[in-house]
N, C-alpha and C positions, 0 to 999 in steps of 0.2 A: 135242558135244551143247549146251555153253553157249552157242555161235552160235546155235543153233536157238530156243533158252529166250529169248535175247536179240531175235531176230527177232520172236518171238511177242509179247514184251512189249511192243514198238515198235509192233506191229500194233495190239494191244489197247489201246494209250495213243490211237493216231490215231483208232480206231473210237469209243473213249470220249469222246475231245474233239470230233469229229463230231457224235455223239448229243447232247452237251452243249450246243454252239453252235446245234444244230438247236432243241433243247428250249427255249432261251431265247427264242425268237419267240414261244412260246405265252403268254409274260408282258411283253415288252419287244419293242418301245417301247410307249409309251401311246398305244394307238389310240383309247380313249376319250376322250381329249384334243382328239381332233379334231372333235367334236359341235360346238364353240364356236371352237376356236383352229385355228392353222396354223403349220407350220414354216417359218421365215424362209427357209431354205435345205433344198431337198429334196437325197436323195442323189443325184439325177441331176445336179442344179446343181453339187454339190462335185465330182464325177465329171467334169464338164466342165471344171471350173477346174482340177483336176489335169491332165487333157490339155494345158490351153493353157499351163501353167507348163512340162511337160515339153517343149513345143514351142517355148517361149519367145514365145508369143503374149501380147499384151496384150488381154484382152476384159472385158467387164464382162456379168454377167446382165442382161438386162432383164425385168422382171416387174411388174404392178401387178394385186394381187387386187381381185376384184369379186365381189358377191353375184350369184347366180344371176338373180334379178331384174334386173340390169344387163346382162344378156346376151341378145341377140337370140334370141327361140324358134325360128328357124330354123337358127341354129347348134347348140343343142341337138339339134334333130332331125337334122340332117345327121350330127353326131358319132355319134350313137348308130345311127343306119343303116349308116354306114361302118363303123364299129368294133365294135359289138356289139348287134346288131338283137333280141336278145332280152332285153335289160338289164332291162326293168322286170319281167320273169318269173321269171329265173334267181335260183338263191341264191349267186352268185358265179362260178359255173362253167358252160360249156357244154361239156358232155360230147359232143355228137355233133360239135362243131367240133374238140375234143381229139382225138377218134378220127381225124378226117380228116387233122389235121395229123401225127399219129402214123403214119398210113397213108403219108403223103408223105416223111416221115422215113425209113421202113423202105426205101422205093423208092430215096431218093437215098442212103441209108446215113450219113446226118449227123444229129445231135440238134439240132434246133431247136426243135421242141414250139411250134408256133403255136397259133392258136385262142384266145388271150387274150382274156378279158373285159375290161369297161372297169374293174371291181373289181381285177382282177389287174394290169392296167397300172397302177393307181393305187399299189397296194402296191409294185409296182417302182419307178414312178418316187421315191416319196416315202422309201423305206427300203434300197433294194437298188442294183443296178449293171445295164449291159446284159448282163452276163454271161449266157450260155445252159447252165451246167453243170447238172447234176441237182441237186445240193445247194441252189443259189441256187432252183431252180424249187421244191422242197420249202418253202424259206423262204417263197416267194412264196403258196404254197398256204396255209399256216397264217396268214400275215397276210391273206389275202384272207377266209377264214374269219372272222377275227377282225373284219374291216372290215365284213362283210356283217351279223355278229350285233351290232355297236355303232352302227352308223351307217344313216340312212335313206337310201333310193334318192337322194332329192332331195339329201342332203349329199354323196354319194357323187360323184354327176356335178358338182356343183359344185366340189369340190376337184379332181377330175379336169381340167376344163375351165381351171382356175387353175395348175395343175402340169404339166400336158402339154407337150412340146417342140415347138416349130414353127418351128425355124431354128437357126442358129448362136448360142448365146447367148440365144435366144429362148424363154420360158417364159410360157405363160398365154394365154388368148384376148385380153384386154384388150391387151396388148402386141403380138401377132399382127396384131390389126385396126388397130392404129394404125400398125405398120411397113408392112404390105404395102397397107393401103387408105386409110391417112390419117383413120380415124374410129375411134370407140369400139364396144366389143363390142355395144352395144345399137342401133348403126345398122346393122349388117352385112345385106346382103340376102341373098336366096336362093341366088342365084349365088355371090357372095362367101363365103356359108357353107358350100357345096357345096364350092367348090376348097379351103378350108382344112381341111375334113374328108378331102379326097381325099389330100392330103399326109402326114397322120399316121404311115402305115407307115414312111415315111422321110423326115422332116420336113427334114434337113439337105442332102438331096440334091435336093428337088423346092421350087420356090418356086409357091405358090398363084398368084402375079400374072405368073407368067411365061407362056411359051408351049410348054410341055411337051406333047407329046401324050399321056402317060401322064395327066398331070393333067386335060387336058381331056376324055379317053375317061372316065375315072375319076368326075369332077365332073359329066358329063352324066349318068351312070348314076345317081349318088346325086339329081340335081336331079330326074331322070325319076322316080324312085321318090315323092319329094316330092310331085310334082305327082299323079301316080296315086293318092295316098293322101289328096289334098285337103288336105295342108299348105300347098302353094303354089297358088294360083290366078291363072295368069300374065295373065288379062285384069284382074283386081282390081289385081296390082301394078303393070301398064301405066297404070290409071287413076289410081291412087295418086301415081305418079311424074311425071304429065303437070305441065307448068308450070300454076301457079295462075292466072296472067293468062288463061288461054285461056277459063276458063267466064266471067270478067269482060266479054272482049271480045265473046263470043256474047251477053251480056246487052246490052251496048250497041247493037247492032245491033237489036233487037228494039223494036217501034212501043211 
């Protein structure tokens, strides 16, 4: 009898701790502080550093925070198209995408729970880990709700673009632009923006500047959507990228 009571007490204690642990996320961390500030290191950065230490790797985090006005509009559009096309209209959760992801999980008999919005990914990147267990997903949902309540959409996308992982030890669009294309985020072209957005589901596996067929196909699809929506006008881009002296040479030939 005492063994049964002991087991019940252990189970009750574990459940109580789990609810307490989850409940803390309704109050902590300080999401409101993100309105003006940002963490020096996100949870994902710390997680990667722990991985490197365990494997004996000597690596450093590469990141440079920039304001949204310092990011190419093409990057903002491409990332939203690729990651969360309903970003501006939802309240943090895309329930249609979640339902589809759950259906896929049931078919594969695995718990992955995809369909995450940019707000959910931001919550995970800033405060949690890559783990896909149900408790972590509940914490992510609470943090997402708090982020959406306290921050503007503009601030959310700004934080996400600065915190997103774009390669091994590479965080944020500024570091990604300089690493892959040798230019700041403000100068990235529509094609470069589409390729950077294309690798976000698995940024440590795919190189946006490489020759992967997956990246080519996905970036072409993203770029195509940008063209169809009038975000990119190819003729205008070609004209603006033409050598400056071509017009001057034409003027010199006129009487």
